[in-house]
C-alpha positions in Angstrom: 26.6 -8.3 -2.7 26.8 -10.5 -5.7 25.5 -9.6 -9.2 22.5 -11.8 -8.8 21.5 -10.4 -5.4 18.8 -7.8 -5.1 16.9 -5.8 -2.5 13.2 -4.9 -2.5 11.7 -1.4 -1.8 8.0 -1.1 -1.0 6.2 2.3 -1.0 2.8 2.3 0.6 1.2 5.3 -1.1 -2.2 6.9 -1.0 -3.4 5.7 -4.4 -1.5 2.4 -4.3 1.6 0.4 -3.3 4.7 0.2 -5.5 7.4 -2.4 -5.2 10.8 -2.4 -6.9 13.8 -4.8 -7.0 17.2 -3.1 -7.0 20.6 -4.7 -7.7 23.9 -3.6 -6.2 24.5 -1.3 -9.2 21.4 0.7 -8.3 19.4 -0.6 -11.2 15.7 -1.5 -11.1 15.4 -5.1 -12.3 11.7 -5.6 -11.6 8.7 -3.5 -10.4 5.0 -3.9 -9.8 2.1 -2.0 -8.2 -1.4 -2.6 -6.8 -4.2 -0.2 -5.9 -6.7 0.0 -3.1 -9.7 2.2 -2.3 -9.8 5.6 -0.7 -12.8 6.2 1.5 -14.4 9.6 2.2 -17.3 8.9 4.6 -17.9 12.6 5.2 -16.6 15.8 3.5 -13.0 16.4 4.6 -12.6 12.9 5.8 -10.1 10.5 4.1 -9.6 6.9 5.3 -8.2 3.6 4.1 -8.4 0.1 5.4 -5.0 -1.2 6.6 -5.9 -4.8 5.6 -6.4 -3.6 2.0 -2.9 -2.1 2.1 -1.7 -5.5 3.3 -3.5 -7.4 0.5 -2.3 -5.0 -2.2 1.3 -5.1 -0.8 1.4 -8.9 -0.9 0.1 -8.9 -4.4 2.7 -6.5 -5.7 5.6 -8.2 -3.8 4.7 -11.5 -5.3 4.5 -10.1 -8.8 8.0 -8.7 -8.4 9.5 -11.9 -7.0 7.9 -13.9 -9.8 9.4 -11.5 -12.4 13.0 -11.9 -11.0 15.5 -14.2 -12.8 15.6 -17.7 -11.5 19.0 -17.3 -9.9 18.1 -14.0 -8.2 18.5 -13.8 -4.4 16.6 -11.2 -2.3 18.8 -10.0 0.5 16.5 -7.4 2.3 13.3 -5.5 2.0 13.0 -1.8 2.8 9.8 0.3 3.4 8.4 3.7 2.7 4.9 5.1 2.9 2.5 8.0 3.2 3.2 10.0 6.3 1.0 11.2 9.2 -1.6 8.5 9.1 -3.0 6.8 12.3 -3.4 3.0 12.5 -4.9 2.1 15.8 -4.5 -1.5 17.0 -5.9 -3.4 20.0 -4.1 -5.6 22.4 -4.2 -8.5 19.9 -2.7 -6.3 17.1 -5.9 -6.2 15.2 -7.1 -3.0 13.4 -9.7 -1.1 15.4 -11.0 1.2 12.7 -10.0 2.5 9.2 -6.8 4.5 9.2 -7.1 8.3 9.2 -4.8 9.7 6.4 -2.4 12.6 6.0 -5.0 14.7 4.1 -7.9 14.1 6.6 -9.2 17.4 7.9 -11.6 16.3 10.6 -9.3 17.3 13.5 -10.0 21.0 13.9 -11.3 20.7 17.5 -8.5 18.3 18.3 -5.9 20.8 17.2 -7.5 23.4 19.5 -7.3 20.9 22.4 -3.6 20.4 21.6 -3.0 24.2 21.4 -4.7 24.7 24.8 -2.6 22.0 26.4 0.9 22.9 25.0 2.0 26.4 23.7 2.6 26.5 20.0 6.2 27.8 20.6 6.9 24.8 22.7 5.7 22.4 20.1 7.8 24.1 17.4 10.9 24.0 19.6 10.5 20.3 20.6 8.9 18.7 17.5 9.9 21.2 14.7 6.3 21.9 13.8 3.2 23.7 15.1 -0.1 21.9 15.7 -1.2 20.6 12.2 -4.5 19.0 11.4 -3.1 16.3 9.2 -0.5 15.0 11.7 -1.0 11.8 13.7 -1.3 13.3 17.2 -4.5 15.3 16.5 -6.0 12.1 15.1 -5.4 10.3 18.4 -7.1 13.2 20.2 -10.0 13.1 17.7 -10.5 9.4 18.4 -10.7 10.1 22.1 -13.2 12.9 21.6 -15.4 11.3 19.0 -15.1 7.5 19.3 -14.5 6.7 23.0 -15.5 3.1 22.5 -12.7 2.7 19.9 -10.3 4.7 22.0 -10.8 2.4 24.9 -9.6 -0.5 22.8 -6.3 1.1 21.7 -3.0 -0.6 22.7 -0.8 0.5 19.8 -0.6 3.5 17.4 1.4 2.9 14.2 2.2 4.9 11.1 1.1 3.3 7.7 4.4 1.8 6.6 5.1 0.6 10.2 1.9 -1.3 10.1 3.1 -3.0 7.0 6.4 -3.9 8.8 4.3 -5.4 11.6 2.4 -7.6 9.2 5.6 -8.7 7.6 7.6 -9.5 10.8 5.3 -9.4 13.8 7.4 -6.6 15.3 6.3 -3.0 16.0 8.9 -0.3 15.3 9.1 3.2 14.1 12.0 5.3 12.6 12.7 9.0 12.9 11.8 10.4 9.4 8.2 9.2 9.6 7.8 9.6 13.4 8.9 13.2 13.2 5.7 13.9 11.2 3.4 12.8 14.1 3.4 15.9 16.3 4.8 14.1 19.3 8.4 13.3 18.4 11.2 15.1 20.0 13.7 16.0 17.2 16.7 16.5 19.5 16.2 13.2 21.4 15.0 11.4 18.3 12.3 9.7 20.4 8.7 10.1 21.4 8.2 13.2 23.6 7.0 11.9 26.9 6.2 15.3 28.2 3.9 16.2 25.3 2.1 12.9 25.6 1.8 13.2 29.3 0.3 16.7 29.0 -2.4 15.2 26.8 -2.9 12.1 28.9 -1.9 9.8 26.0 0.1 6.7 27.0 3.7 6.7 25.8 3.5 2.9 25.7 1.2 3.0 22.7 4.0 4.2 20.5 6.6 1.7 19.2 10.4 1.7 19.8 12.3 4.0 17.5 15.2 2.6 15.4 17.4 4.0 12.6 15.9 4.2 9.1 18.4 1.6 7.8 18.0 -0.7 10.9 16.1 -4.0 10.8 12.6 -4.2 12.3 12.6 -8.0 12.2 12.7 -10.9 9.8 9.9 -12.1 7.6 7.4 -14.6 8.9 8.2 -18.1 7.6 4.8 -18.7 6.2 4.9 -15.3 4.3 8.4 -16.1 2.9 6.9 -19.2 1.2 3.8 -17.5 -0.1 5.6 -14.4 -1.4 8.6 -16.2 -2.9 11.1 -14.7 -0.5 13.9 -16.3 1.6 13.3 -17.3 5.2 14.6 -14.9 7.8 14.6 -12.0 5.2 15.5 -8.8 7.1 12.9 -6.1 6.8 14.5 -2.6 7.1 12.5 0.2 8.8 12.8 2.6 5.8 11.5 6.2 5.7 8.5 8.4 5.2 7.8 9.0 1.5 9.5 12.4 1.1 12.6 11.3 2.9 12.7 8.0 0.9 12.3 9.8 -2.4 15.1 12.3 -1.4 17.3 9.3 -0.5 16.7 7.8 -3.9 17.8 11.1 -5.5 21.0 11.2 -3.4 19.8 14.2 -1.3 21.7 13.9 2.0 24.1 15.4 4.5 26.9 14.6 2.0 25.9 17.6 -0.1 23.9 20.1 2.0 23.7 22.6 -0.9 21.6 20.2 -3.0 17.9 19.6 -2.3 15.0 18.3 -4.3 11.9 20.0 -5.8 8.8 18.0 -6.8 6.0 19.4 -9.0 3.4 16.7 -8.8 -0.2 17.1 -7.7 1.4 19.1 -4.8 4.7 20.8 -4.9 7.5 20.0 -2.4 10.9 21.6 -1.7 13.2 19.3 0.4 16.3 20.8 1.9 18.8 18.7 4.0 20.1 20.0 7.3 22.7 18.9 9.8 20.9 20.3 12.8 17.4 20.6 14.2 16.7 24.2 13.4 13.0 25.0 12.9 11.5 28.1 11.6 10.5 30.0 14.8 7.0 30.5 13.3 6.7 26.9 12.1 5.9 28.0 8.6 7.9 25.1 7.0 8.1 21.6 8.3 11.2 20.3 10.1 11.6 16.5 10.0 14.3 13.9 10.6 15.9 12.7 7.4 16.7 9.0 6.7 20.4 9.8 6.7 20.4 10.4 10.4 20.2 14.2 10.1 17.3 16.5 9.4 15.4 18.3 6.6 13.2 21.2 6.0 10.1 20.6 3.9 8.0 23.3 2.2 4.7 22.2 0.6 2.2 23.9 -1.8 -0.9 21.8 -2.0 -2.0 22.4 -5.6 0.9 22.5 -8.0 0.3 20.4 -11.1 -3.3 19.9 -9.9 -3.8 23.7 -10.5 -3.0 23.2 -14.2 -5.2 20.1 -14.2 -8.0 22.1 -12.7 -7.6 24.8 -15.3 -7.6 22.4 -18.2 -10.7 20.5 -16.8 -12.6 23.7 -16.1 -11.7 26.1 -18.9 -9.8 24.2 -21.6 -11.2 20.6 -21.7 -10.2 20.2 -25.4 -6.6 21.1 -24.9 -3.7 18.8 -24.1 -1.2 19.8 -21.5 1.4 20.5 -24.3 -1.2 22.8 -26.0 -1.8 24.6 -22.7 1.9 25.3 -22.1 2.3 26.4 -25.8 -0.5 28.8 -25.2 1.2 30.1 -22.0 4.4 30.7 -24.1 2.4 33.3 -26.1 2.2 35.5 -22.9 5.2 37.2 -21.2 6.8 37.0 -17.7 4.3 38.5 -15.3 1.4 37.4 -17.4 0.6 41.0 -18.4 -0.6 41.8 -14.9 -2.6 38.7 -14.1 -1.9 36.9 -10.8 -3.1 33.4 -9.8 -2.9 32.2 -6.2 -3.0 28.4 -6.3 -4.9 27.8 -3.1 -7.4 25.4 -4.6 -7.0 23.0 -1.7 -6.1 25.5 1.0 -2.3 25.9 1.6 0.4 24.5 3.8 3.6 26.6 3.4 3.7 29.3 4.7 0.1 29.8 5.7 -1.0 26.4 7.2 -4.6 27.3 6.4 -6.9 24.7 4.9 -9.6 27.4 4.3 -7.5 29.6 1.9 -8.9 29.7 -1.6 -7.5 30.3 -5.0 -8.0 33.4 -7.1 -7.2 35.2 -10.4 -6.7 38.9 -10.0 -5.6 41.8 -12.3 -7.7 40.7 -15.2 -8.7 43.3 -17.8 -10.2 43.5 -21.2 -6.7 43.4 -22.7 -5.9 40.0 -21.2 -6.0 36.8 -23.1 -6.3 33.1 -22.3 -2.6 32.8 -22.8 -2.1 35.2 -19.8 -4.4 33.2 -17.6 -2.6 29.9 -18.4 0.8 31.5 -17.8 -0.5 33.0 -14.5 -1.3 29.5 -13.3 2.2 28.3 -14.1 3.7 31.4 -12.4 1.4 31.2 -9.4 2.6 27.7 -8.6 6.2 28.9 -9.0 5.5 31.9 -6.6 4.0 29.5 -4.0 7.2 27.5 -4.2 9.2 30.7 -3.7 7.0 31.4 -0.6 8.5 28.2 0.8 12.0 28.9 -0.4 12.1 32.4 1.2 11.8 30.7 4.6 14.0 27.7 3.8 17.1 29.5 2.4 18.1 31.4 5.6 17.9 28.2 7.6 19.8 26.0 5.2 22.7 25.8 2.7 20.4 25.1 -0.3 21.7 26.4 -3.6 20.2 24.0 -6.2 17.5 21.3 -6.6 17.0 18.0 -8.4 13.5 18.1 -9.9 10.9 15.4 -10.2 7.2 15.2 -10.9 5.0 15.5 -14.0 5.1 19.3 -13.9 8.8 19.4 -14.6 8.3 17.7 -17.9 7.3 21.1 -19.3 10.4 23.0 -20.4 8.5 26.3 -20.1 7.2 25.6 -16.6 10.7 24.4 -15.5 12.3 27.6 -16.8 9.6 29.7 -15.1 10.3 28.0 -11.8 14.1 28.3 -12.2 13.6 32.1 -12.9 11.2 32.7 -10.1 13.3 30.8 -7.6 16.5 32.1 -9.1 18.0 28.7 -8.6 19.6 26.0 -10.9 17.3 23.0 -11.4 18.8 19.6 -12.3 16.9 17.0 -14.2 17.7 13.4 -13.3 17.9 10.6 -15.9 14.9 8.9 -14.3 12.5 9.6 -11.5 12.9 6.9 -9.0 10.4 7.7 -6.3 10.0 6.5 -2.7 10.0 2.8 -3.4 13.5 3.2 -5.0 14.6 5.1 -1.9 13.3 2.4 0.4 15.4 -0.1 -1.6 18.4 2.1 -1.2 18.0 2.0 2.5 17.8 -1.8 2.3 21.1 -1.7 0.4 22.6 0.6 3.0 21.8 -2.0 5.7 23.3 -4.9 3.7 26.4 -3.0 2.6 27.0 -0.9 5.7 27.0 2.3 3.7 25.6 3.2 0.3 24.8 6.5 -1.3 22.8 6.8 -4.5 24.3 9.5 -6.7 21.8 11.4 -8.9 22.4 10.9 -12.6 21.9 14.5 -13.9 21.1 14.7 -17.6 20.3 18.5 -17.9 20.4 21.6 -15.8 18.0 24.5 -16.2 19.7 27.8 -15.2 17.8 31.0 -14.3 17.7 33.2 -17.4 15.3 36.0 -16.6 14.9 36.3 -12.8 14.6 40.0 -12.8 11.6 39.9 -15.1 9.5 38.2 -12.4 10.3 40.5 -9.6 7.4 42.9 -10.1 5.0 39.9 -10.4 6.4 38.3 -7.3 5.8 41.6 -5.3 2.3 41.7 -6.7 1.7 38.1 -5.6 3.0 38.8 -2.1 0.8 41.9 -1.8 -2.3 39.8 -2.3 
């Protein structure tokens, strides 16, 4: 690639779409975003309209192309997006109903149907995961059970970012990292599991051809090229699900299996690369395909930074986050006996139970507000350790690159390093899934490309032993 050549990365998130332009040196030269609504027609239901994704994506892409230097040449476009969603299309490729999202919880009965048809152990062995309410496959079953008139129209089932690829190119494709979060993708074969779909009487033909994450879905429609300020015949690269794309942008790959990533955003995520499809026999952590052609384990706690946000909103509305963490620093490791379990939104790893609820325990007249705030920080760290305890025996993980707003707190980062007893590396900048999508586009253009993380600081465990009693107390609850 020449210095004036760039690639685009598009991340179709839940709150909005983000687009970045990346040069061959791995530098972001332009970026833009657009938002779209989230619909909750009933409690526990979350939906979005795919055409609103499309409108927002066109807007953000155009904003980026207009911000590029006059001599810039776009060579490829890569995709990323929220995982697990269901976009149902008819024979004409038109959307049948709003997309059901990753955090939609309407599929309880559908999960029971899935469990009755296929043993849990078989699903874990073949797909890497047990039946999970948020995955795509139970959504398809739900559609059949609850909207038979819409189910009768179905000709295609796509994931969110793959719908965007279809709108850009007219071609329907999937790739392994995102497809492995559907519940019907065979990890060893890296293709749709025909036996699982047959057992559920769901047509295999509904699911698109699977290609590599850095392979080309198709080329941009000519009319779109003109309206978006992009070259004709621009290759659109399949990309990856958001977690795999974000890890790709951080340089987390098979090249260094000892290095993973840890995100402390609204939720908390531990990502560990693997060179083989080895699931936890109990399915307590997710096993997905990675965008590098290998695999990864994924542990998720649902309320990480959102636990601190909840605490501030509920009990400390006049405090800033800096003031809250300064207050927590007045307590001691173990929070003087106070334990917080951060199950404000249920929990994924290791419980897979949407009905779990949060709690404070161990409070006495001697405790202070400082103990309660610190207990929240520690509780999130313990929930991440819950995931790590399962991941470590299955992987080579020894350290993590950290991202997310929660890692901006030096105290919280030190607590997490101590609780996990693991070095945590801070990158120079947090690139995100759009950046990783652009890296995959670069990989297609260049044949091979690895983004090396630029580490600016490392937080080492300093007081791991001080948290052992508190960890045992957390587990006992």
